[in-house]
C-alpha positions as CSV (number, residue, x, y, z in Angstrom):
1,M,-17.7,79.2,42.0
2,E,-16.1,75.8,42.6
3,F,-13.6,77.4,45.0
4,D,-16.5,79.1,46.9
5,D,-18.3,75.7,47.2
6,Q,-15.1,74.1,48.6
7,K,-14.6,77.0,51.0
8,T,-18.2,76.7,52.2
9,A,-17.8,72.9,52.7
10,T,-14.6,73.5,54.6
11,E,-16.2,76.1,56.9
12,S,-19.2,73.7,57.4
13,D,-16.8,70.9,58.4
14,Q,-15.0,73.2,60.8
15,S,-18.2,74.3,62.3
16,E,-19.4,70.7,62.8
17,R,-16.0,69.9,64.3
18,R,-16.2,72.8,66.8
19,E,-19.8,71.8,67.7
20,R,-18.7,68.2,68.3
21,S,-15.6,69.3,70.3
22,S,-17.7,71.7,72.4
23,S,-20.3,69.0,73.2
24,L,-17.6,66.4,74.0
25,A,-15.8,68.9,76.1
26,S,-19.0,69.6,78.1
27,V,-19.7,65.9,78.6
28,S,-16.0,65.2,79.4
29,R,-15.8,68.0,81.9
30,G,-18.8,66.6,83.7
31,A,-17.3,63.1,83.5
32,G,-14.0,64.3,84.8
33,L,-15.6,66.1,87.8
34,F,-17.7,63.0,88.4
35,L,-14.7,60.7,88.3
36,V,-12.9,62.8,90.9
37,G,-16.0,62.9,93.1
38,K,-16.9,59.3,92.5
39,G,-13.4,58.2,93.3
40,A,-13.7,59.9,96.7
41,D,-17.3,58.5,96.9
42,N,-16.1,54.9,96.3
43,V,-13.4,55.2,98.9
44,L,-15.8,56.6,101.4
45,R,-18.6,54.1,100.7
46,L,-16.1,51.2,100.8
47,G,-15.1,52.5,104.2
48,I,-18.8,52.6,105.2
49,N,-19.3,49.0,104.0
50,I,-16.2,47.7,105.7
51,I,-17.2,49.4,109.0
52,L,-20.7,47.9,108.6
53,T,-19.6,44.3,107.7
54,R,-17.1,44.1,110.5
55,G,-19.1,46.1,113.0
56,L,-22.4,44.3,112.5
57,G,-21.4,40.9,111.3
58,E,-22.8,39.0,108.3
59,A,-26.3,38.4,109.6
60,L,-27.1,42.0,110.8
61,F,-25.4,43.5,107.8
62,G,-27.7,41.4,105.7
63,V,-30.8,42.9,107.5
64,Y,-29.3,46.4,107.2
65,S,-28.7,45.8,103.4
66,Y,-32.1,44.4,102.8
67,G,-33.8,47.4,104.5
68,Y,-31.8,49.7,102.2
69,V,-32.6,47.6,99.1
70,I,-36.3,48.1,99.8
71,L,-35.7,51.8,100.5
72,S,-33.8,52.2,97.2
73,I,-36.5,50.3,95.3
74,V,-39.4,52.5,96.5
75,R,-37.2,55.6,96.1
76,T,-36.9,54.8,92.4
77,V,-40.6,55.6,91.9
78,T,-41.3,58.3,94.6
79,N,-40.4,61.2,92.2
80,L,-42.6,59.8,89.5
81,G,-40.0,60.2,86.8
82,T,-39.5,63.9,87.4
83,D,-35.7,63.6,87.8
84,T,-35.3,62.5,84.2
85,S,-37.9,65.1,83.2
86,I,-35.7,67.8,84.7
87,L,-32.8,66.6,82.6
88,K,-34.9,67.1,79.4
89,F,-37.0,70.2,80.0
90,L,-34.5,72.6,81.7
91,P,-32.0,72.4,78.8
92,Q,-34.9,72.4,76.3
93,Y,-36.3,75.7,77.7
94,S,-32.9,77.4,78.2
95,G,-33.5,81.1,78.2
96,Q,-37.1,80.8,79.2
97,K,-36.8,81.1,83.0
98,P,-40.6,81.2,83.8
99,K,-41.0,77.9,82.0
100,Q,-38.0,76.4,83.8
101,N,-39.4,77.5,87.1
102,Q,-42.7,75.9,86.4
103,M,-41.1,72.6,85.4
104,L,-39.0,72.7,88.6
105,G,-42.1,73.5,90.6
106,L,-44.0,70.5,89.1
107,A,-41.0,68.2,89.8
108,L,-40.7,69.2,93.5
109,F,-44.4,69.1,94.2
110,T,-44.8,65.7,92.5
111,S,-41.7,64.3,94.4
112,L,-42.9,65.6,97.7
113,A,-46.3,64.1,97.3
114,G,-44.8,60.8,96.1
115,G,-42.3,60.7,98.9
116,I,-44.9,61.3,101.7
117,L,-47.2,58.6,100.2
118,I,-44.5,56.0,99.8
119,S,-43.1,56.8,103.3
120,G,-46.5,56.1,104.9
121,F,-46.9,52.9,102.9
122,I,-43.5,51.6,104.1
123,F,-44.1,52.6,107.7
124,L,-47.5,50.9,107.9
125,G,-46.6,47.9,105.7
126,A,-43.3,47.1,107.4
127,P,-44.6,44.0,109.3
128,I,-46.1,42.5,106.2
129,I,-42.9,43.1,104.2
130,T,-40.9,41.4,107.0
131,E,-43.3,38.4,107.1
132,L,-43.0,37.9,103.3
133,T,-39.2,38.2,103.2
134,L,-36.6,37.8,105.9
135,K,-39.0,37.0,108.7
136,N,-36.6,38.8,111.1
137,P,-38.4,41.2,113.5
138,L,-35.5,43.6,113.3
139,L,-36.4,44.3,109.7
140,T,-39.7,45.8,110.7
141,N,-38.0,48.4,112.9
142,V,-35.4,49.1,110.3
143,L,-38.0,49.8,107.6
144,R,-40.0,52.1,109.9
145,I,-37.0,54.1,110.7
146,L,-35.8,54.3,107.1
147,A,-39.3,55.4,106.0
148,L,-38.9,58.7,107.8
149,V,-36.1,59.8,105.5
150,I,-37.8,59.1,102.1
151,P,-39.3,62.6,101.5
152,F,-36.0,64.2,102.4
153,T,-33.9,62.1,100.0
154,T,-36.4,62.4,97.2
155,L,-36.3,66.2,97.3
156,S,-32.5,66.2,97.6
157,N,-32.3,64.1,94.4
158,I,-34.5,66.5,92.4
159,L,-32.5,69.6,93.5
160,Q,-29.2,67.9,92.8
161,T,-30.4,66.9,89.4
162,V,-31.1,70.5,88.5
163,F,-27.3,71.2,88.7
164,K,-26.7,68.3,86.3
165,A,-29.4,69.5,83.9
166,L,-27.9,73.0,83.7
167,E,-24.4,71.5,83.0
168,L,-23.1,72.5,86.5
169,P,-22.0,69.0,87.6
170,E,-19.5,70.3,90.2
171,Y,-22.3,71.1,92.6
172,Q,-24.0,67.7,92.1
173,V,-20.7,65.9,92.5
174,L,-20.0,67.9,95.7
175,L,-23.4,67.0,97.2
176,M,-23.8,63.5,95.9
177,N,-20.3,62.1,96.0
178,I,-18.5,64.1,98.7
179,V,-21.0,65.5,101.3
180,T,-23.4,62.5,101.3
181,P,-20.9,59.7,101.9
182,S,-18.8,61.8,104.2
183,V,-21.8,62.6,106.4
184,Q,-23.0,58.9,106.3
185,L,-19.5,57.6,107.2
186,L,-19.3,60.0,110.2
187,F,-22.9,59.3,111.4
188,I,-22.4,55.5,111.0
189,A,-19.0,55.2,112.5
190,I,-19.8,57.0,115.7
191,P,-22.6,54.7,116.9
192,I,-20.6,51.6,116.0
193,L,-17.6,52.8,117.9
194,L,-19.9,53.6,120.9
195,G,-21.2,50.0,120.8
196,Y,-24.6,50.5,119.2
197,K,-25.8,47.8,116.9
198,L,-28.3,47.7,114.1
199,L,-31.1,50.1,115.0
200,G,-28.7,52.7,116.3
201,V,-26.8,52.6,113.0
202,V,-30.0,52.9,111.0
203,A,-31.2,55.9,113.0
204,A,-27.9,57.5,112.4
205,S,-28.2,56.9,108.7
206,V,-31.6,58.7,108.7
207,A,-30.1,61.7,110.5
208,A,-27.4,61.8,107.9
209,G,-30.0,62.0,105.2
210,V,-31.7,65.0,106.8
211,V,-28.4,66.8,107.1
212,V,-27.6,66.2,103.4
213,F,-31.1,67.6,102.6
214,I,-30.4,70.8,104.5
215,A,-27.0,71.1,102.8
216,T,-28.6,70.6,99.4
217,V,-31.3,73.2,99.9
218,S,-28.7,75.7,101.2
219,L,-26.4,75.3,98.2
220,F,-29.3,75.4,95.7
221,A,-30.7,78.6,97.2
222,S,-27.3,80.3,97.2
223,R,-26.1,79.3,93.7
224,M,-29.2,79.1,91.6
225,T,-31.6,81.8,90.3
226,L,-34.4,79.4,89.6
227,R,-37.3,79.5,91.9
228,P,-40.0,76.8,91.6
229,T,-43.6,77.8,90.8
230,L,-46.8,75.9,90.0
231,R,-48.1,78.7,87.8
232,G,-48.4,77.9,84.1
233,S,-50.6,76.8,81.3
234,R,-52.5,73.6,81.2
235,S,-50.6,72.5,78.1
236,D,-47.3,72.9,80.0
237,I,-48.6,70.6,82.8
238,V,-49.8,68.0,80.2
239,E,-46.4,68.2,78.5
240,F,-44.6,67.6,81.7
241,Y,-46.6,64.6,82.9
242,N,-46.9,63.1,79.4
243,Y,-43.1,62.7,79.7
244,S,-42.6,62.0,83.4
245,L,-45.5,59.5,84.0
246,P,-44.3,57.0,81.4
247,L,-40.9,57.3,83.0
248,T,-42.4,56.3,86.4
249,L,-43.6,53.1,84.9
250,T,-40.2,52.7,83.2
251,Q,-38.4,53.2,86.5
252,A,-40.8,50.7,88.2
253,G,-39.9,48.3,85.5
254,A,-36.2,49.0,86.2
255,I,-36.7,47.7,89.7
256,L,-37.7,44.3,88.2
257,A,-34.8,44.4,85.7
258,N,-32.1,45.5,88.1
259,R,-33.0,45.1,91.8
260,I,-35.5,42.3,92.1
261,D,-32.7,39.7,92.5
262,L,-31.7,40.7,96.1
263,L,-35.3,41.0,97.1
264,M,-36.0,37.5,95.8
265,V,-32.9,36.1,97.6
266,G,-34.4,37.4,100.8
267,I,-37.8,35.9,100.0
268,F,-36.7,32.4,98.9
269,I,-33.6,31.9,100.9
270,S,-34.4,34.1,104.0
271,Q,-30.9,34.1,105.5
272,G,-29.4,37.4,106.5
273,S,-25.9,36.1,106.1
274,T,-26.6,35.1,102.5
275,V,-28.1,38.5,101.7
276,G,-25.0,40.1,103.2
277,I,-22.6,38.2,101.0
278,Y,-24.7,38.8,98.0
279,K,-24.8,42.5,98.8
280,A,-21.1,42.7,99.2
281,A,-20.6,41.3,95.7
282,L,-23.1,43.8,94.4
283,V,-21.2,46.7,95.9
284,V,-17.9,45.7,94.2
285,A,-19.5,45.0,90.8
286,G,-21.3,48.3,91.0
287,M,-18.0,50.1,90.7
288,L,-17.9,49.0,87.1
289,V,-20.7,51.4,86.5
290,L,-18.4,54.3,87.4
291,P,-17.3,55.3,83.9
292,L,-20.8,55.0,82.5
293,S,-22.2,57.0,85.4
294,A,-19.5,59.6,84.9
295,F,-20.4,60.4,81.3
296,N,-24.1,60.1,82.0
297,Q,-23.8,63.1,84.3
298,I,-23.8,65.6,81.4
299,F,-24.6,63.4,78.3
300,P,-28.4,63.6,78.7
301,P,-28.8,67.4,78.5
302,V,-26.2,67.7,75.8
303,A,-27.9,64.9,73.8
304,S,-31.2,66.6,74.3
305,R,-29.8,69.9,73.0
306,L,-28.1,68.3,69.9
307,Y,-31.3,66.4,69.1
308,T,-33.5,69.4,69.5
309,N,-31.2,71.4,67.2
310,G,-31.1,68.6,64.6
311,K,-27.3,68.1,65.0
312,M,-27.5,64.3,64.4
313,A,-24.0,64.0,63.0
314,E,-22.5,65.5,66.1
315,L,-24.7,63.3,68.3
316,Q,-23.6,60.2,66.4
317,S,-19.9,61.1,66.8
318,L,-20.4,61.9,70.5
319,Y,-22.3,58.7,71.1
320,Q,-19.6,56.6,69.5
321,Q,-16.6,58.2,71.1
322,I,-18.1,58.2,74.6
323,T,-19.2,54.6,74.3
324,R,-15.6,53.5,73.4
325,W,-14.2,55.5,76.3
326,I,-16.7,54.0,78.8
327,F,-16.0,50.5,77.6
328,T,-12.2,50.9,77.8
329,V,-12.2,52.0,81.4
330,A,-14.8,49.4,82.5
331,L,-12.9,46.6,80.8
332,F,-9.8,47.2,83.0
333,L,-12.0,47.3,86.1
334,A,-13.8,44.1,85.0
335,L,-10.5,42.3,84.6
336,G,-9.5,43.1,88.2
337,A,-12.8,42.1,89.6
338,I,-12.8,38.7,87.7
339,V,-9.1,37.7,88.2
340,Y,-8.9,38.9,91.8
341,S,-12.5,38.3,93.0
342,K,-11.7,36.4,96.2
343,E,-8.9,38.9,97.2
344,I,-11.3,41.8,96.8
345,L,-14.1,40.2,98.8
346,F,-11.7,39.3,101.6
347,I,-11.6,43.0,102.4
348,F,-15.1,42.8,103.9
349,G,-14.2,39.7,105.9
350,E,-13.3,36.1,105.5
351,G,-16.9,34.8,105.1
352,Y,-17.6,37.1,102.2
353,T,-15.1,35.3,99.8
354,D,-17.9,32.7,99.2
355,G,-19.4,35.3,96.9
356,S,-16.6,35.2,94.3
357,S,-18.7,33.4,91.7
358,I,-21.5,35.9,92.3
359,L,-19.1,38.8,91.8
360,I,-17.8,37.3,88.5
361,L,-21.3,37.0,87.1
362,F,-22.2,40.5,88.1
363,T,-19.0,41.8,86.6
364,L,-19.8,40.3,83.3
365,G,-23.3,41.8,83.4
366,Q,-22.0,45.3,84.2
367,L,-19.4,45.0,81.5
368,A,-22.2,44.4,79.0
369,N,-23.9,47.5,80.5
370,A,-20.9,49.6,80.0
371,A,-20.2,48.3,76.5
372,V,-23.4,50.0,75.1
373,G,-22.6,53.4,76.5
374,P,-25.4,55.9,77.2
375,S,-27.9,54.1,75.0
376,G,-30.7,54.1,77.6
377,F,-30.5,57.9,78.1
378,L,-30.2,58.4,74.3
379,L,-33.6,56.7,73.8
380,M,-35.2,59.0,76.4
381,M,-33.6,62.2,75.2
382,T,-34.8,61.5,71.6
383,D,-38.4,61.2,72.7
384,H,-38.6,57.4,72.8
385,Q,-39.6,57.2,76.5
386,Y,-42.4,54.7,75.6
387,I,-39.8,52.3,74.1
388,S,-37.9,52.6,77.3
389,L,-41.1,51.7,79.2
390,V,-41.6,48.6,77.1
391,N,-37.9,47.6,77.6
392,R,-38.0,47.9,81.3
393,W,-41.2,46.0,81.8
394,G,-40.6,43.3,79.3
395,L,-37.2,42.5,80.5
396,G,-38.2,43.2,84.2
397,I,-40.8,40.5,84.0
398,L,-38.3,38.2,82.3
399,N,-35.9,38.9,85.2
400,V,-38.5,37.9,87.8
401,I,-39.2,34.7,85.9
402,C,-35.5,33.8,85.5
403,N,-34.7,34.6,89.1
404,Y,-37.5,32.4,90.3
405,V,-36.5,29.5,88.2
406,F,-32.7,29.9,88.7
407,I,-33.0,30.4,92.5
408,Q,-35.1,27.3,92.8
409,E,-32.6,25.3,90.7
410,F,-29.2,26.8,91.7
411,G,-29.7,28.8,94.9
412,V,-28.1,32.2,95.4
413,I,-25.8,31.8,92.4
414,G,-28.9,31.4,90.3
415,A,-30.0,35.0,91.2
416,A,-26.7,36.4,90.0
417,L,-26.8,34.4,86.8
418,A,-30.4,35.5,86.0
419,T,-29.8,39.2,86.7
420,A,-26.5,39.3,84.8
421,S,-28.0,37.6,81.7
422,V,-31.0,39.9,81.7
423,L,-28.8,43.0,82.1
424,A,-26.8,41.9,79.0
425,L,-30.0,41.3,77.0
426,I,-31.6,44.7,77.8
427,N,-28.5,46.5,76.7
428,L,-28.3,44.6,73.4
429,V,-31.9,45.5,72.8
430,R,-31.2,49.2,73.5
431,V,-28.4,49.3,70.9
432,V,-30.7,47.8,68.3
433,E,-33.5,50.3,69.1
434,V,-31.3,53.4,69.0
435,W,-30.0,52.2,65.6
436,Y,-33.5,51.5,64.3
437,T,-35.2,54.7,65.5
438,E,-32.5,57.2,65.0
439,H,-29.9,55.4,62.9
440,L,-27.2,56.0,65.6
441,F,-24.7,53.2,66.2
442,P,-22.0,53.2,69.0
443,Y,-19.4,50.9,67.5
444,S,-16.6,51.0,65.1
445,R,-13.3,49.3,64.3
446,R,-11.7,51.4,67.0
447,F,-13.1,49.0,69.6
448,V,-10.6,46.3,68.6
449,K,-7.7,48.1,70.3
450,P,-9.1,48.1,73.9
451,I,-10.3,44.5,73.5
452,V,-6.8,43.3,72.4
453,A,-5.2,45.3,75.2
454,G,-7.7,43.8,77.7
455,L,-6.9,40.2,76.6
456,G,-3.1,40.8,77.1
457,T,-3.6,42.5,80.4
458,G,-5.8,39.7,81.7
459,L,-3.2,37.1,81.0
460,I,-0.5,39.1,82.8
461,M,-2.7,39.7,85.9
462,Y,-3.7,36.0,86.0
463,G,0.0,35.0,85.7
464,L,0.9,36.9,88.9
465,R,-1.3,34.5,90.9
466,S,1.5,31.9,90.6
467,V,3.9,34.1,92.6
468,L,1.7,36.2,94.9
469,S,-1.5,35.9,97.0
470,G,-3.7,37.9,99.3
471,Y,-3.3,41.7,99.6
472,P,0.1,41.7,97.9
473,L,-1.5,40.1,94.8
474,L,-4.3,42.7,94.9
475,V,-1.9,45.7,95.1
476,V,0.9,44.5,92.8
477,G,-1.4,42.8,90.3
478,G,-3.6,45.9,90.1
479,G,-0.6,48.2,89.6
480,V,1.1,46.0,87.0
481,G,-2.2,45.4,85.2
482,F,-2.9,49.1,85.0
483,C,0.6,49.8,83.5
484,A,0.3,46.9,81.1
485,F,-3.2,48.0,79.9
486,G,-2.0,51.6,79.3
487,A,1.2,50.4,77.5
488,L,-0.8,48.1,75.2
489,L,-3.2,50.9,74.4
490,L,-0.4,53.3,73.6
491,A,1.3,50.6,71.5
492,A,-1.9,50.1,69.5
493,G,-1.9,53.9,68.7
494,I,-4.0,56.8,69.9
495,E,-7.0,57.6,67.7
496,E,-6.9,61.0,65.9
497,E,-10.1,62.2,67.5
498,D,-8.7,61.3,71.0
499,H,-5.5,63.1,70.2
500,E,-7.4,66.2,69.2
501,F,-9.5,66.2,72.3
502,F,-6.5,65.7,74.6
503,S,-4.7,68.5,72.9
504,M,-7.7,70.7,73.4
505,C,-7.7,69.8,77.1
506,V,-4.0,70.6,77.5
507,S,-4.5,73.9,75.8
508,Y,-7.4,74.7,78.1
509,V,-5.4,73.8,81.2
510,K,-2.4,76.0,80.1
511,N,-4.8,79.0,79.6
512,L,-6.2,78.7,83.1
């Protein structure tokens, strides 16, 4: 009898291990595909920004960036939370195609209505927005041109999210990280080479958005069997909007928490060149989100599936391991951005090196963001969307207050200090909430190894400043730092769970 009990326990452990490995493999596959795609995406978008900064100059680039900031802000709420709803409901109703079709139909209908409404608001309200912010007449024309593309980009986002929800990230990566920046690069480079300035470039960007929409619809129609419908019971509609509408308010709060700083820089400083420098620092710091964004490609639907099936032990293990991986990669990227901040910004032009302090502050904030892993998505996938709503709005309001006070006191550097501090705070709060509500915690003693490796690597990279400068320092320092970081991690020892996973990956590749 005792032998049978031991055998049953062993089989249970093996089953849990297989479940955990399967979930981790699914998430890691999505992350790997995203990293490849995002690597190409970063190169392409860096090319776009270099072309823009050098082709338009600091002042016009500031106006262009400010127009796109407003576009990105309104685009956050145009789909009324339906993109995240897709991530939850499509995996939840796996095998129930009529229900999936209805959820998709509701998402597309809601997004189209929201996109048209917001587009009209921006087109008509452009002069008022200009008067309240940059006070540059060019901004009015920029906003009116950009308003035309809002419905197209909103629908593209929903259709691309469907691929992510069904754990087919390769299609989303293709569209979002390869097709979109490639088309934008082509459409932006041509008018600049032909001598067109701001408005010609903006119009070309809108045309690129329409082309991406056509490509997205074509790929979706050819690869997916789902067909949206609005037919369904009233209870299904209530379920959908009971989840998505709070997320709309959550996403609106996210604007205050994450993007209000650049908007307030335009309002209180009103200088296109300052906005341009601030935006360049944001672009570089945004690359630290790469590892977090990579694992977030597939983590939400996998977390939803594990939570729905009551597999909390597997979810805890997945949460902990992924958070450590995200932090490890982000830590090395943060070291480069902090130690070589001026050299990185010089790529955009000599005037942009004034934003090095801004870049360092943003880097610290994004490192805090990466250090908590997918905690935000974990709250939403475990039916705590109202907690996410309170988080966003509470800290969003705090961000507005801090930005106002700090900008008045310290100028543009105050905006970066306020936003970085609030970003770190919101992530600390998320970790506490996930632990309190679901008893899931992302940290263990294994985090000591990447921290020690990071400290050693930072000293080595900083020491190279005494013998090199400029682009040689950036290239050599980055290469030496990468090798040092990897060597220190290996010297500290590879974790057993990591070794098992990498062995599984090698076996998988050999069997291909």
